[in-house]
N, C-alpha and C positions, 0 to 999 in steps of 0.2 A: 504494500499499499504505498503511496507518495506520502511525503511528509505533508502538513498542514499546521496554521498557526492556531493552536487553542490555549485558553488559559488552563492553568494547571487544574483547576477544580474541573471543568470541562473535559479534560483529556482522561481525568480519573474515572468520570462519568461514562463516557462513552467506551473505556476501556474495561470497564465491569460490564457492560452489556457484552462487549465481545469476550469477555471470559466465561459467558454463559448465565449471567446473573439475571434473571427475569423476576425479582420480587426486592422494592425497595419501600422502606416507610421511615419517614425522617419528619422532622421539623425546622421551619427556617432559622438561623441564628448565624449571623457575620462572624467569621469569613468564609464558610464553607455553603451558603445558600445558594450559589451558582449549580452546585451538585444537586440540590432539590430540583431548582428551576429546570436545570437541563433534562433530568429524567422525567419530570412531568409530562414531558411532551414525547420524549425519545423511546422512553419504557413502552408507551403505548403503541409507536410503530414497529417495535420486535414483536409485539403479543406477548407481553409482562405486564404485572400489576405494580402501579406506582400509588401509594398512599400517603397522603398530608396527614401525619397523624395530629391527634389535639395535643400532645406534648412530646415530649422525649421519651418518658416512662412508657407510654403505648407504642410509640415506634418501635423500642428495642422490644419488647413483648409481641408484638406483631412478627418480628424477624424469628424471633423463637417458634412460633406456630409455622412459619413457613420451613423454617430449618428444619423442623421435625418431620414435616412432609416430603425433605428430600429437596427441598431448591436450593439453588443459590441464592442466599439472602444477605442484604446488604442495609445499614443505616450507617448515617453520618452525623458528626454534629461538631461542638467546638465549646470548649470553656466550660460553663457552667451547665450546658446540655450534655456535655459529656459526661460530667459528674453525676447527673440524673439518670445516665443509662448502667450504673454501676451495678445497682442490684440485679438487674436483667442479664447482663456478661456473667455474673457471678452463677447465675441459674443455668444459662446456658454452660458453663464449665459443669457444673454439677449433674447436668442432663445429657451430657457427652454430646454436644450437638455442634456443628459446625456453622460458622458463619462469618462476616468479615463487618468489622466497625472500624471506621475512620474519624479519627479526631485532627481535625484542622485546626491547631493551636494558636490562641491568640494570649496577650500578655494579661496578668494579674491574678489576683485573687479574689474571691467573689465574683461579682460581675466581670471584674476586668476591663478589658477596652477591645477595641476591634483591632489593634495593628498586631504585628505579627510578635511572637513569644516563643518561648520553649519552656514555660513554666510546668508542663506537665509530666515531665520524665517521671518523677516518682511514681504518680497516678499509672502511668502507662506500664511500668516495668515490674511495680510490688503489687502487682494482682488490682488495685483499686477500689474493689467491692470488698465487703466481709467475706470470711473464709480462707480456705488454705490452699490457693492456688497461683499460677503463672498464667500469663497469656503471651504469645508469640507476638513481637512488636516489630513490625519493618518501618524504615524511616529514609522515606525518598528523598533525593537533593535536586531534582529537576523534575520540570513537566512530564519528560519522557518516563523518567524513573516513576512517577505517578501511574502512568499508565500500566509500564513495564510490572509493576508489583501487584497489579490486581490479579492476574490469572496466578501469579504466585501463592498470593494471599488466599486465595479459593483453592490452591490444590493443597496447600499446608494446612488449612482448616479441615479438609475430608482426610488427609492423611489419618489427622489425629484426632478426629472428632472432637473438635475443640475451635473455641472464636479466636481469630487473629485480629491485630490489631494495627494500622497504619496510622505512624505519627507523622502528620503533615504539618505545615504551617501556614499562617496567612502568607508570607511571602511567597510561597513554592505554589500554593491556591491561586493567589492573584496573578502571579506574572503570566506573560505570554510567551511561549516561544515553539520553535518548530518541533513537533510531535509526530512519530507514526506509530498510530494505533496496530497494535496486533491483530493478525486475522482473527474473523468470528469462529467460534467452536459452539457447540449445542451441548448443554449439559441433559441428560438424562434424570429426569426428578425420580425415576422408578428405578435406578441403579441398586440403590443400596437396602439391603436386607432388613434394616433394622427401622426404615422410615416408616411413618403411619401413611396406610392408604384406606381407601375404602372398605365397607365389609359388609358381605350380605349376613342375612339373618342366619344365627347357627355357627358361624365362623369365629376363630378366634382372632379378636383385634389386638394389634400390637399398641405397646402403650411407649409412651418416653417417661422414664421415671427417675427418680436421685439414683446416681451410681453409689452414694453413700450408704442405700440403704438396701440396694439391689444386687449389688455385685458380690460374688461370694469372697472375694480377698480384694476389696477397695483399695485397701492401703499398698498391696502390691502391686496390684494394678496402676494406680495413680503414679506411684515410683518410679514405675518401669518406663511409664507414657512420659515422665517428664526428664527422666535418663536420654532417653530417646531425641528428645525436644532440644537437650543441651546440645546435642551435635549439630544441629541447625544454622550454627553460628557463620555468620555472612560479614564482610569488611572490605575495606578498600585501603592498602597501604601505599602511600606516596612518598619515596627516598626516607624511608625509615632505618635501612640497615646502618648507614654511618652517622644518623642523626643525634646530636648533642642532646637537643631538646626536641620531644614530641608534643606536636598538638594534637588533642583528640577532639573532636567536633562532628555533630550530623547536622542533616539537613542544610536550612540556608548558611548558618555558622560555617559550615565545612566547605561550601565554596568560595567564601572569606580565606579561610585558611589555605585551600590549594593555591591561591594568588600569594598568599602571605610566605609560603615556603619558596616560591618562584622568586620574590623580590629576596626574601632574606637570604638565598643562596646567590645571589647576584651579589651580596654585599658580603660575600663569605661568611654568613652564619649560616651553621649547619644546622635548618631546621627540617623536620619530617612531619607527615602527618597520618595519624588513624582514623579513619572513617568509620565508626561501627554503621553498618547498613541493618542489623538486627540489633536493637536496644535491649532485648531479650529473644533466645540468651544473648547476654553480653560476649564480644567476641575475645574472650581472653588469649585466644591463640593469636591474635595480631599482635599481641606484645612481646611474643618471642623474638620478632622479627628485629626487634630494638635493641640490638645487642650493645650499640655506644651510647645509648640514652644515660644522660644523668637525671634528667627531670622529666615531668610530663604537665602539661598544660591544658586544662579543659577549655574550651571555647565555646561559651553557651549563653542564649539570651535569657537569662534568668539572674538572679541577683545572689544567691545561696550555693550556685555550682554544683546542681544537683547530682550530676554523672560522676564529680569527684570521688564518692564511695565506690563505686563500679570500678575507677582506675584504680584507686588504692588496693582493691582487693585482687586487682589483676596481676600488680606489679610488684606488688610486697612493701615492706615498710622500710627499704632501703632507698627508697628514691624521693627527692622532692615532689607534692603533686600539689598543685594551685590550680586557682581559677581566674579566669577573666572574661567579663559580661558585663551585660547592661540588662534590666527590663526593658528599656523604651529602645534602645538603639542597637541595631545590628553592629557587631563587633568591626572595628575597623583595622587595617592592615597595621598602620602607623604604631596603634596602641597595643596590637598584639607583638610587635617586634621589640618595643621597649620593655613590655611586661616580661618577656623571653631573656631579654639581655639582663636584667634585674635578677631575674631567676639563675641565670647561669653564674652571674656574678657572685651571688650568694652562694651557689654550691662549690665556687671554686676557692673559698676563703677556706 
């Protein structure tokens, strides 16, 4: 398919259809509303079902019903809307159901604001809702990856019978870039032996039940599932092998860091970049390639450096790990380089 110019949110929506998604339920909230708007007319053209729900809670629970029937089901939100979906996501986990949930992150606590942000990292990677679970989390860094990750997300969701989250952000969702939408595939809603189907009188009806109550060895079953998920680590390393300081960034921040590495190298400063593509499982394997590193710097659009804990766990206690970022502004190259020089100077003492 030829490349076309699309907004990130629109590319994600079209790619979801290409991946065989035929059910969407959601509620408008900036900066992800274009996904809902696009699917409101486009889903009908491909013979699917679009529902603008009365709330985010209704949206996620409609997805649960569609997933139980074997459909490739999608919902999207941002900020406080994503928070409202957490109980439904927790129940998808408990019911062993695959679904894809997109969080187009925005800044701030509470209602926050409509600008880009990366303050949902903890919520995305620590389960988010009540209970004892993880969700697979993919983090696109371009409009093309917004499109490419949709098929992968649905495939992973069905592989593990588990919800998969897409951690986009307002910058990626709103920017316009050239993108090639993957080829359309058809999803067979009747392919799963566990899904609920119509039942004539007298036949045994299948039920979607809580795995904690119905599985004969639910502890072993879930432990094995999460062990397998841990192997789904995805990352991109850029000039990491000889880097004295390694930047760690995802999403829109990683694009700034990619440029920062090039500029710093031209100045003789050995910087590298680890870009997590899976936020969970966190790509600890990527850090084994940073053999010359003296320090690590997370670059995120939040004030607390939410990814630092995962970096510290990945590299151990022998390295300096710090954070550079802001709640309002996309990090800039000059500031990142100044912070890197400061850290290397401190480490050299």
